[in-house]
Steps between C-alpha positions, in 0.01 A plus 500: 500500500134447447469197273151589381605830339630560150867605472397832345287586806787485750627833621861594550435562868358149543802349327741705717315385812522136389872536421568653844304224669695233312832666586404507868402134503822398326706705746315337789561156356870577461513613863335180619734284293804683638376462859434128451846454347658671802297288740587173327866598483516564877306191612705211633509177303264221608783298653612802708168567669462410870313178565380587852201713591575855607377579852409858584527623857170684537307542823158341516197719561329392820261791560128440465224745421261598780155339486227688318247678725179310559177640359146429605395404146786365296503631148218751554533832322313811601367719224320832512180511304360836389 
C-alpha cells in the first residue's frame, strides 16, 4: 500500500500481503467489538452499583529491610588500571 508508487508497479504478492493484513485488522476489530458488547451487557446499571467503598482484608507488611553495610568511603568505586 505504498502511496508513492504507480498502480502498475505493485506486485501481486504485495497486494496479497496488504489484503491479508487488512483481513487480520478487521477480524481483530470485530473481536474487540464483540468483547466490549459482552462486557457492557454484563455490567450492572448505574443505579444498581454499590455506593459504599469495598474494603479488602489484606495483611499489612511490617517487615523492614536490614541496614546497608557501612563503607569507609561512601560511593567510592575501585577500578583496576592496566
